[in-house]
C-alpha positions as CSV (number, residue, x, y, z in Angstrom):
1,M,3.1,-35.0,-201.1
2,R,1.5,-31.7,-200.5
3,L,2.4,-29.8,-197.4
4,G,-1.1,-29.7,-196.1
5,R,-1.5,-33.6,-196.4
6,L,1.8,-34.0,-194.8
7,A,0.8,-31.8,-192.0
8,R,-2.2,-34.1,-191.2
9,L,0.1,-37.0,-191.2
10,M,2.4,-35.5,-188.3
11,P,1.6,-36.6,-184.7
12,K,-0.5,-34.0,-183.1
13,H,0.4,-33.0,-179.5
14,R,-1.2,-30.5,-177.0
15,L,1.0,-28.6,-174.4
16,Y,-1.5,-28.1,-171.1
17,I,-0.3,-25.5,-168.9
18,D,-0.7,-25.1,-165.3
19,E,0.7,-22.3,-163.1
20,I,2.0,-22.0,-159.3
21,G,2.2,-18.4,-158.0
22,N,1.2,-15.2,-159.8
23,S,2.8,-12.6,-161.7
24,D,2.4,-9.6,-159.7
25,L,6.1,-8.0,-159.7
26,G,4.9,-5.7,-157.1
27,A,4.6,-8.8,-154.3
28,S,7.8,-10.2,-155.5
29,A,9.6,-9.1,-152.0
30,N,7.3,-11.1,-150.3
31,P,8.8,-14.5,-149.9
32,N,5.3,-16.3,-150.2
33,H,4.7,-14.3,-153.5
34,R,8.3,-14.2,-154.9
35,Y,8.3,-17.4,-157.3
36,L,5.9,-17.8,-160.6
37,S,6.2,-21.3,-162.3
38,L,4.6,-22.4,-165.4
39,T,4.4,-26.2,-166.1
40,G,3.7,-27.6,-169.3
41,V,2.4,-31.1,-169.9
42,I,2.7,-32.7,-173.8
43,V,0.7,-35.4,-174.7
44,N,-0.2,-37.0,-177.8
45,L,-3.9,-36.2,-178.4
46,D,-4.8,-39.6,-179.8
47,Y,-3.0,-41.0,-176.6
48,V,-5.5,-38.4,-174.6
49,A,-8.6,-40.0,-176.5
50,S,-7.4,-43.7,-176.2
51,D,-5.6,-43.9,-172.9
52,L,-5.4,-41.0,-170.5
53,N,-8.8,-39.6,-170.4
54,G,-10.1,-42.9,-169.7
55,Q,-7.4,-44.3,-166.9
56,I,-8.2,-40.5,-165.2
57,E,-11.9,-40.9,-165.4
58,D,-11.6,-44.7,-164.0
59,L,-9.9,-43.4,-160.8
60,K,-11.8,-40.7,-160.2
61,R,-15.0,-43.0,-160.6
62,R,-13.9,-45.6,-158.5
63,Y,-12.4,-43.6,-155.6
64,F,-15.1,-40.5,-155.8
65,G,-17.8,-41.7,-157.5
66,S,-17.2,-39.2,-160.6
67,H,-20.0,-39.4,-163.2
68,P,-20.3,-37.8,-166.6
69,D,-23.0,-35.6,-165.8
70,D,-21.5,-34.5,-162.4
71,P,-17.5,-35.0,-162.8
72,V,-15.2,-34.7,-159.9
73,I,-12.3,-32.4,-161.0
74,L,-9.0,-33.5,-159.7
75,H,-7.4,-30.3,-157.9
76,R,-4.3,-30.6,-156.2
77,K,-5.3,-27.9,-153.4
78,D,-8.4,-29.6,-152.7
79,L,-6.9,-33.1,-152.5
80,V,-4.0,-31.8,-150.1
81,N,-6.7,-30.3,-147.7
82,L,-9.1,-33.0,-148.0
83,R,-12.0,-31.2,-149.1
84,G,-15.0,-31.1,-151.5
85,P,-15.1,-34.6,-153.1
86,F,-12.0,-35.7,-151.4
87,V,-13.2,-35.6,-147.9
88,G,-13.1,-39.4,-148.1
89,L,-9.5,-39.4,-148.2
90,R,-9.5,-38.4,-144.6
91,D,-9.5,-42.1,-143.6
92,P,-5.8,-43.1,-143.7
93,T,-6.2,-46.3,-145.4
94,L,-8.1,-45.1,-148.3
95,H,-5.9,-42.0,-148.6
96,A,-2.6,-44.3,-148.7
97,A,-4.5,-46.7,-151.6
98,F,-5.2,-43.5,-153.3
99,N,-1.8,-41.7,-153.2
100,A,0.0,-45.3,-154.2
101,E,-2.4,-45.8,-157.5
102,L,-2.3,-41.8,-158.2
103,L,1.8,-42.5,-158.3
104,Q,1.4,-45.7,-160.1
105,L,-0.9,-43.7,-162.6
106,L,1.9,-40.7,-163.2
107,D,4.5,-43.0,-163.6
108,R,2.5,-45.0,-166.3
109,L,1.1,-42.7,-168.3
110,E,2.8,-41.2,-171.4
111,Y,3.8,-37.3,-171.4
112,V,6.6,-35.0,-171.3
113,V,7.1,-32.1,-168.7
114,I,8.3,-28.7,-169.1
115,T,8.6,-26.3,-166.0
116,A,9.6,-22.5,-166.1
117,V,10.2,-21.0,-162.7
118,I,11.0,-17.1,-162.5
119,D,12.5,-15.4,-159.4
120,K,10.7,-12.4,-159.6
121,L,12.5,-10.2,-157.0
122,T,15.6,-11.0,-158.9
123,H,13.9,-10.5,-162.2
124,L,12.5,-7.1,-160.8
125,N,15.8,-6.0,-159.4
126,Q,17.6,-6.7,-162.7
127,Y,15.2,-5.0,-165.0
128,G,13.3,-2.3,-163.2
129,A,10.7,-0.4,-165.2
130,W,11.8,-2.9,-168.2
131,A,10.9,-6.0,-166.4
132,E,8.8,-8.3,-168.6
133,D,5.6,-9.9,-167.3
134,P,6.8,-12.8,-165.3
135,Y,3.9,-15.3,-167.1
136,H,4.5,-13.8,-170.4
137,Y,8.0,-14.9,-170.0
138,C,7.7,-18.0,-168.6
139,L,5.1,-18.6,-171.5
140,D,8.0,-17.9,-173.9
141,I,10.1,-20.5,-172.4
142,L,7.3,-23.0,-172.7
143,M,6.5,-22.5,-176.1
144,E,10.1,-22.5,-177.3
145,R,11.0,-25.8,-175.8
146,F,7.7,-27.3,-176.8
147,T,8.6,-26.0,-180.7
148,L,12.0,-27.6,-180.4
149,W,10.7,-30.8,-178.9
150,L,8.1,-30.9,-181.8
151,E,10.6,-30.5,-184.4
152,G,12.8,-33.1,-182.6
153,T,9.7,-35.6,-183.0
154,D,8.6,-34.2,-186.4
155,G,5.2,-33.6,-184.7
156,R,2.8,-30.9,-184.6
157,G,0.6,-29.4,-181.8
158,D,-1.4,-26.5,-180.1
159,V,-1.3,-25.1,-176.5
160,M,-4.3,-25.1,-174.1
161,A,-4.2,-23.3,-170.5
162,E,-6.5,-23.1,-167.5
163,S,-9.0,-20.0,-167.2
164,R,-7.4,-17.4,-165.0
165,G,-10.1,-14.9,-165.6
166,K,-11.5,-12.7,-168.2
167,K,-8.9,-9.9,-168.1
168,D,-5.8,-12.3,-167.8
169,D,-7.2,-14.7,-170.3
170,M,-7.4,-11.9,-172.9
171,R,-3.8,-10.8,-172.2
172,L,-2.4,-14.1,-172.6
173,K,-4.2,-15.0,-175.5
174,A,-2.8,-11.8,-177.0
175,E,0.6,-12.6,-175.8
176,Y,0.7,-16.2,-177.3
177,S,-0.5,-14.6,-180.5
178,R,2.4,-12.3,-180.5
179,I,5.1,-14.9,-179.7
180,F,3.5,-16.9,-182.7
181,R,3.5,-13.6,-185.0
182,A,6.9,-12.5,-184.2
183,G,8.5,-15.2,-182.9
184,T,10.9,-15.3,-179.8
185,R,14.6,-14.2,-179.4
186,N,15.4,-17.8,-180.0
187,I,12.8,-19.3,-182.4
188,S,11.4,-17.4,-185.4
189,H,7.9,-17.1,-186.5
190,A,8.7,-19.2,-189.1
191,R,9.5,-22.1,-187.2
192,F,6.4,-21.8,-184.8
193,V,4.1,-21.7,-187.8
194,A,5.6,-24.7,-189.1
195,R,5.0,-27.0,-185.9
196,L,2.2,-25.1,-184.0
197,T,-1.3,-25.7,-185.7
198,S,-3.2,-22.6,-184.3
199,S,-2.1,-18.9,-183.9
200,Q,-4.8,-18.9,-181.0
201,L,-4.2,-20.0,-177.5
202,K,-6.9,-22.6,-176.2
203,V,-8.4,-21.7,-172.9
204,K,-11.0,-23.8,-170.5
205,P,-12.1,-23.5,-167.4
206,K,-11.5,-26.0,-164.3
207,T,-14.9,-27.1,-164.8
208,A,-14.6,-28.3,-168.3
209,N,-13.2,-31.6,-166.7
210,V,-10.0,-31.5,-169.4
211,S,-8.2,-34.5,-168.5
212,G,-4.8,-33.0,-169.8
213,L,-5.6,-30.0,-167.6
214,Q,-5.8,-31.9,-164.3
215,L,-2.8,-33.8,-165.1
216,A,-0.8,-30.7,-165.3
217,D,-2.4,-29.4,-161.9
218,L,-1.4,-32.6,-160.4
219,I,2.5,-31.9,-161.5
220,A,2.9,-28.4,-161.2
221,H,3.4,-27.7,-157.5
222,P,5.9,-31.0,-157.4
223,S,7.6,-29.9,-160.5
224,F,8.1,-26.6,-159.1
225,V,9.7,-27.4,-155.5
226,A,11.8,-29.9,-157.3
227,T,13.1,-27.1,-159.7
228,K,13.6,-24.8,-156.7
229,A,15.3,-27.5,-154.7
230,R,17.9,-28.6,-157.4
231,R,18.5,-24.9,-158.1
232,E,19.3,-24.7,-154.3
233,G,21.5,-27.9,-154.2
234,Q,18.8,-29.4,-151.8
235,P,17.5,-33.0,-152.0
236,L,13.9,-33.5,-153.1
237,P,11.4,-33.5,-150.2
238,T,10.4,-37.1,-148.7
239,N,6.6,-36.4,-149.1
240,F,4.1,-37.3,-151.7
241,G,5.1,-34.2,-154.1
242,G,8.9,-35.6,-153.4
243,S,7.6,-39.1,-155.1
244,V,6.0,-37.2,-157.8
245,A,9.3,-35.3,-158.7
246,Q,11.2,-38.7,-158.6
247,I,8.9,-39.9,-161.4
248,L,9.2,-36.6,-163.4
249,E,13.2,-36.6,-163.1
250,A,13.3,-40.5,-163.6
251,S,11.2,-40.3,-166.9
252,K,9.5,-37.5,-167.9
253,Y,11.1,-34.1,-168.0
254,R,12.4,-33.3,-171.6
255,R,15.6,-33.6,-171.6
256,R,18.9,-33.6,-173.9
257,A,19.3,-36.5,-176.2
258,W,22.8,-37.5,-175.9
259,D,23.2,-37.0,-172.1
260,G,19.7,-37.0,-170.5
261,R,20.5,-33.6,-169.2
262,I,17.2,-32.2,-167.7
263,V,18.4,-28.6,-166.8
264,G,17.7,-26.3,-169.3
265,Y,15.7,-28.7,-171.6
266,G,12.8,-29.7,-169.1
267,T,13.2,-27.1,-166.5
268,K,14.5,-23.6,-166.8
269,W,15.2,-21.3,-164.2
270,L,14.6,-17.6,-164.8
271,P,16.1,-14.8,-165.1
C-alpha cells in the first residue's frame, strides 16, 4: 500500500490551542502576569463533525438562542462575568442548570488535553537575554506531545489556534513552520512530517464559531489553575473551574500508558 493511501486511512485529529496570560517577559515580575499557559485539546475531526459540534451548538441554542446566522460564541470570560449573550445566567436557577449541563457535556465529549505552563519570571532569571519567547517555548511542548500522542494512536493531525492579532499571528505561524521544518530538541523533522498533515498553522478568529476552539477556551483557565495548584502541592479549587479540573484529571489529560501519570505527559511546567 502506498504511503499516500495509508496516510489517508489514518485517523485525522486536530489540536485546538487556547492561551491564558501573555508572552511579555518584561511584565513577568507582576504577579498578575507572571505565568503563560497554553492548552491544546485533541479531537478526532470525524467526531467534531458527527458529535462535538452538534452537541455544543445544541447547548448554545437551548440556553442562549444561538442561530447559524447569528451564532453565540462560548467565551469563558463573558460567561464568568455574565455579560453579552450570557446575561440571562444572572438568574440563579438558570445559571445552576447551565453549569450542571456544561459539566456533563465536558465529561461526556471525547477529547484529550495537554497543558504547558511557563513561569516567565523564573525563565527570565534563568536565561536572561537568551530566554526563549514563552509562547514559542510552550508551543514546542504542545507540538511534541501532540506528535507523540499521534504516534501512539497511529494517527495524523494538524494544529489550529485562535487569532491573536495580525502581528502575533504572523510570528506564531513562523514559529510553527520553523518547528515543522527543523524539529525540536526531542522530536525530529522527520517525525513531525510523518504525523502532521500541514506545515502551516491554521488560525481562526473567535467569530468563526469553531467548536474545538470554544472547547479549548472553556478548558484552558481551569487547566492552568489546576496545573499550578498541583505544582504547588495545593488541592483543586472548590468552584466551577475546580469541577472542570476534576473532569480533566479523571479522564481527559494525556497520560503515561502504564501508570496513568499526568505530569510531564498531559501537563508540563516550564522551565
